[in-house]
C-alpha positions in Angstrom: 0.0 0.0 0.0 2.8 2.4 0.9 4.6 1.8 -2.4 1.4 2.4 -4.3 1.0 5.7 -2.6 4.5 6.7 -3.4 4.2 5.6 -7.0 1.2 7.9 -7.3 3.2 10.7 -5.7 6.1 10.2 -8.1 3.7 10.5 -11.1 2.4 13.8 -9.7 5.8 15.4 -9.2 6.1 16.7 -12.8 2.7 15.8 -14.3 0.0 18.4 -14.6 -3.5 17.7 -13.5 -5.5 15.7 -16.0 -8.3 18.3 -16.3 -7.1 20.3 -19.2 -9.9 19.1 -21.4 -12.6 20.0 -18.9 -14.2 23.3 -19.6 -15.1 23.6 -15.9 -11.5 24.3 -15.1 -8.7 26.6 -16.2 -6.7 24.9 -18.9 -3.7 27.1 -18.2 -3.6 26.3 -14.4 -4.3 22.6 -15.1 -1.2 22.5 -17.3 1.0 23.7 -14.5 2.6 21.1 -12.2 2.9 21.8 -8.5 6.3 22.5 -6.9 8.3 19.4 -6.8 10.1 20.5 -3.6 6.9 20.8 -1.7 5.5 17.6 -3.1 8.5 15.7 -1.8 8.4 17.5 1.5 4.8 16.5 1.9 5.4 12.9 1.0 8.4 12.7 3.4 6.4 14.2 6.2 3.6 11.6 5.6 6.1 8.8 5.9 7.6 10.5 9.0 4.1 10.6 10.6 3.9 6.8 10.0 7.0 6.3 12.1 9.7 6.1 9.4 13.0 8.0 10.0 13.3 10.6 7.3 16.5 12.6 6.4 15.1 15.9 5.2 17.4 17.0 2.3 14.6 18.4 0.1 13.4 21.9 1.3 15.7 24.9 1.3 14.9 25.8 4.9 17.8 26.9 7.2 17.7 25.5 10.7 18.9 28.8 12.1 17.5 29.6 15.6 15.1 32.6 15.8 17.1 35.6 16.9 15.8 37.1 20.1 15.7 40.6 18.6 13.4 39.4 15.8 11.2 37.6 18.3 11.0 40.7 20.5 9.9 42.8 17.5 7.1 40.4 16.8 5.9 40.3 20.4 6.0 44.1 20.7 3.9 44.3 17.5 1.3 42.1 19.0 1.4 44.0 22.3 0.9 47.2 20.4 -2.1 45.6 18.6 -0.3 46.2 15.2 -2.7 43.8 13.4 -4.5 46.1 11.0 -4.1 46.7 7.3 -0.9 48.4 6.2 0.0 50.1 3.0 -0.2 47.5 0.2 3.5 48.0 -0.7 4.8 47.8 2.9 5.2 50.0 6.0 7.6 52.9 5.9 9.8 51.5 8.7 10.5 48.3 6.8 11.0 50.1 3.5 13.6 52.4 5.2 15.4 49.3 6.5 15.4 47.8 3.0 16.7 51.0 1.6 19.5 51.1 4.2 20.3 47.4 3.5 20.5 47.9 -0.3 22.8 50.9 0.1 25.0 49.2 2.8 25.4 45.8 1.2 24.7 46.3 -2.5 25.7 50.0 -3.2 22.2 50.6 -4.5 20.2 53.8 -3.9 16.4 53.6 -3.9 13.5 55.7 -2.8 10.5 54.3 -0.9 8.4 54.5 -4.1 10.9 52.1 -5.7 10.4 49.4 -3.0 7.6 46.8 -2.6 7.2 44.4 0.3 5.6 41.0 -0.6 4.5 37.8 1.0 7.8 36.1 0.3 10.4 36.6 -2.4 8.4 34.1 -4.5 5.5 36.6 -4.7 7.9 39.4 -5.6 9.2 37.3 -8.5 5.7 36.5 -9.7 4.5 40.1 -9.4 7.6 41.2 -11.4 7.0 38.8 -14.2 3.3 39.7 -14.4 4.1 43.4 -14.3 6.4 43.3 -17.3 5.3 40.4 -19.6 2.7 40.4 -22.3 1.4 37.2 -23.9 4.0 35.8 -26.2 6.9 37.7 -24.6 10.0 35.6 -23.9 12.0 35.2 -20.7 15.4 33.7 -20.8 16.2 31.3 -17.9 19.6 29.7 -17.5 19.5 26.0 -16.5 19.5 24.4 -14.0 16.9 26.8 -12.7 14.8 27.2 -9.5 11.6 25.1 -10.0 9.1 28.1 -10.0 10.7 30.4 -12.6 9.5 28.3 -15.5 5.9 28.0 -14.2 5.6 31.7 -13.2 6.6 32.7 -16.7 3.9 30.4 -18.2 1.3 31.7 -15.7 2.0 35.2 -17.2 1.3 33.8 -20.7 4.9 34.4 -21.6 7.3 31.9 -23.0 10.3 30.5 -21.0 13.4 30.2 -23.1 16.1 28.0 -21.6 19.7 29.0 -21.9 22.5 26.4 -21.4 25.3 27.0 -18.9 29.0 26.1 -19.1 29.9 23.6 -16.4 26.9 25.0 -14.6 28.3 28.6 -14.8 26.0 31.2 -16.3 27.5 32.7 -19.4 26.5 35.9 -21.1 27.5 34.4 -24.5 25.0 31.5 -24.0 22.3 33.9 -23.0 23.0 36.1 -26.0 22.3 33.1 -28.3 18.7 33.0 -27.0 17.9 36.7 -27.4 15.2 37.5 -29.9 12.8 40.4 -30.7 10.4 38.9 -28.3 12.8 38.8 -25.3 11.4 40.8 -22.4 13.4 39.4 -19.5 16.4 37.5 -18.3 16.1 35.8 -14.9 19.3 35.2 -13.0 19.9 33.7 -9.5 23.2 34.1 -7.7 24.1 32.2 -5.6 22.1 29.7 -7.6 19.5 27.2 -6.5 20.2 24.3 -7.1 24.0 24.5 -7.7 25.3 27.1 -5.3 27.2 28.7 -8.1 28.0 32.4 -7.8 28.0 34.5 -11.0 31.3 36.4 -11.4 31.2 40.2 -11.7 32.7 39.9 -15.3 29.7 37.8 -16.5 27.2 40.1 -14.8 28.8 43.1 -16.6 28.4 41.3 -19.9 24.8 40.3 -19.1 24.2 44.0 -18.2 25.6 45.1 -21.5 23.3 42.7 -23.3 20.2 43.8 -21.3 20.9 47.5 -22.0 21.7 47.0 -25.6 18.5 45.0 -26.3 16.3 46.9 -23.7 15.7 43.7 -21.7 14.7 43.7 -18.1 16.9 41.6 -15.7 15.1 40.0 -12.8 17.8 39.3 -10.3 16.9 36.8 -7.6 19.4 37.5 -4.8 17.7 35.6 -1.9 21.0 33.7 -1.1 23.3 36.7 -1.3 24.3 36.5 2.4 25.3 32.8 2.1 28.6 32.8 0.2 31.7 30.8 1.0 33.8 31.6 -2.1 33.8 34.6 -4.4 31.7 37.7 -3.8 28.1 38.7 -4.4 27.5 41.6 -6.8 24.1 43.1 -7.5 23.8 43.5 -11.3 21.8 46.7 -10.7 24.9 48.3 -9.1 26.9 48.0 -12.3 25.7 51.3 -13.9 22.9 53.7 -14.1 21.5 52.2 -17.3 21.3 48.6 -16.0 19.8 49.9 -12.7 16.9 51.2 -14.8 16.5 47.7 -16.4 16.7 45.6 -13.2 14.3 44.3 -10.7 16.2 43.1 -7.6 14.4 40.5 -5.5 15.4 39.5 -2.0 13.9 38.7 1.4 14.7 37.4 4.9 13.8 33.7 4.4 17.3 32.4 3.7 19.6 34.9 5.4 17.8 34.8 8.7 16.1 31.4 8.5 12.6 32.9 8.5 11.1 30.8 5.7 7.6 30.6 7.4 7.2 34.3 7.8 6.8 34.8 4.1 8.5 38.1 3.7 10.2 39.3 0.5 10.8 42.5 -1.3 11.7 44.0 -4.7 13.5 47.1 -5.7 13.1 48.6 -9.2 12.2 51.8 -11.1 9.0 53.3 -9.7 7.1 52.6 -12.9 7.6 48.8 -12.4 6.9 49.0 -8.7 3.7 50.8 -9.4 2.5 47.9 -11.6 3.6 45.3 -9.1 1.6 47.3 -6.5 -1.5 47.1 -8.6 -1.1 43.3 -8.9 -0.7 43.0 -5.1 -3.6 45.4 -4.6 -5.9 42.8 -6.2 -4.4 39.6 -4.8 -2.8 39.5 -1.3 -2.8 43.2 -0.3 -0.1 43.8 2.3 2.3 41.3 3.8 1.5 40.4 7.4 1.7 43.5 9.6 3.5 41.7 12.4 5.9 40.0 10.1 6.9 43.3 8.6 7.9 44.5 12.0 10.0 41.3 12.5 11.6 41.7 9.1 12.6 45.3 9.9 14.4 43.9 13.0 16.0 41.1 10.9 17.4 43.7 8.4 19.0 45.6 11.2 21.0 42.5 12.0 23.6 42.8 9.2 26.1 40.2 10.5 25.2 36.5 10.4 28.8 35.2 10.0 28.5 32.6 12.8 25.5 31.1 11.0 27.3 31.1 7.7 30.3 29.5 9.3 28.1 26.6 10.5 26.8 26.1 7.0 30.3 26.1 5.5 31.4 23.5 8.0 28.5 21.3 6.8 29.4 22.0 3.2 33.0 21.0 3.8 32.0 17.8 5.6 29.6 16.8 2.8 32.0 17.3 0.0 34.7 15.4 1.7 32.3 12.5 2.3 31.0 12.6 -1.3 34.6 12.3 -2.6 35.1 9.3 -0.3 32.0 7.8 -1.9 33.4 8.6 -5.3 30.3 10.6 -6.3 30.6 13.6 -8.6 29.0 16.9 -7.6 28.9 20.6 -8.3 30.9 22.4 -5.6 28.7 25.0 -4.1 30.2 28.5 -3.6 27.1 29.7 -1.8 23.6 28.8 -0.7 23.1 25.4 1.0 22.7 22.9 -1.8 24.7 20.2 -3.4 23.8 19.3 -7.0 24.9 15.7 -7.2 25.4 13.5 -10.3 23.6 10.2 -10.2 26.4 7.6 -10.8 26.3 6.6 -14.4 26.8 3.0 -13.5 23.1 3.0 -12.3 21.5 5.5 -14.6 20.6 3.2 -17.5 16.8 3.2 -17.5 16.7 5.4 -14.4 15.5 8.9 -14.4 16.3 11.3 -11.5 12.6 11.3 -10.4 12.7 7.5 -10.1 16.0 7.6 -8.3 14.7 10.1 -5.7 11.5 8.1 -5.3 13.3 4.9 -4.5 15.8 6.7 -2.3 12.9 8.0 -0.2 11.1 4.6 -0.2 14.1 2.5 0.7 16.3 4.7 2.8 14.0 7.5 4.0 16.2 10.1 2.3 14.2 13.1 0.8 16.1 14.8 -2.1 14.8 16.7 -5.2 15.3 15.2 -8.7 17.3 17.2 -11.1 14.6 17.1 -13.7 12.7 19.6 -11.5 15.4 22.1 -12.2 15.6 21.2 -15.9 18.7 19.0 -15.5 18.3 15.3 -15.8 20.9 12.9 -14.3 21.3 14.9 -11.0 19.6 15.3 -7.7 19.7 18.2 -5.2 20.6 17.8 -1.5 19.8 20.6 0.9 22.2 20.6 3.9 20.2 22.7 6.4 19.5 19.9 8.9 21.7 18.8 11.8 25.2 17.4 11.2 24.1 14.1 12.7 21.3 13.7 10.2 23.6 14.8 7.4 26.1 12.1 8.4 23.5 9.4 8.7 21.7 10.5 5.5 24.9 10.3 3.5 25.5 6.8 4.8 22.0 5.9 3.6 22.7 7.4 0.2 25.9 5.4 0.0 24.1 2.2 0.9 21.4 2.8 -1.7 23.8 3.5 -4.5 25.9 0.5 -3.7 22.8 -1.7 -3.6 21.7 -0.2 -7.0 25.1 -1.0 -8.5 24.9 -4.6 -7.3 21.5 -5.0 -8.8 22.7 -3.5 -12.1 25.6 -5.9 -12.3 23.2 -8.8 -11.9 21.0 -7.7 -14.8 
């Protein structure tokens, strides 16, 4: 019975609902699959509820403790009865903290009218895409890509155009090959989910040149900017006045402060774009949570999270050493908290990444995300935000599973 449920789950990972031919439902929405990451997280939690030990390597959710200053801000907001509607685009206090943060960390200068606060960075991205895209417009997305970029572009009736990367590094030259008269946007993410790769300043400068030359808007997802071990984060909007006018910078407090459940993101862009994003938000969610906005303002005042990043780097170093011992190939992350791991070719014949992750969850209780969710077959993503003890035991389970698969393959 359990296997049957998981088989159904595995089918649903990347398969749209079978309602597209029914006039009672939206054909567009029916064609969009749900988020693979959350599908896996849900399936893993169901198994966990049944008593099975699960190693949670699927969701990108840091296990940072809640900072007492952020907690105090939330408690004070409740004590002050700060529970009413706010401005749709965010409270002035939070906007001012965002402005200070962008100037301090990113050398970017914005006014309040150029900032919008959203219910998570995901909403900021979606609002941005809806605000700039007309039906048939094209948005270039380098692969591998975060799971929702593709679907958000489709929801806006635009067309996602996938650009290749070179050894998983975003290259302006490969993006340029995909530019057409219909290109409206380029979506970049640095550090990248799922690879942890950081885009060098030189490539960002070349992407900026392309965007300005062809009047393309860059949507720069910088949600992982604080989590970097090698290299340096550069905001593409900071590279010149012209590219600033062509950039929507998206960020939030989910990853840098471990506040994923608070759902607080923001975007900075020219006021004409922010005005359109505000209209969308006016008719959908309205303002982000009033209490959460106060907590986010406190989070942004905490500019130094080096100790937390050091813990993540220790986990990264431990995992890469262990993977090398296991003779498994992977993309070395320069930032974020993901390993993009190659499924050993000795067991890939007839096995897709979706099937690999399904069996890994069934047999060993290890929850990872298949590479196909990010547009890259033959890989899986491992998020290392859990305890070091679970990381160690989970890696042992992966090692057991792969060795068992190799033995089965040899017997075929």
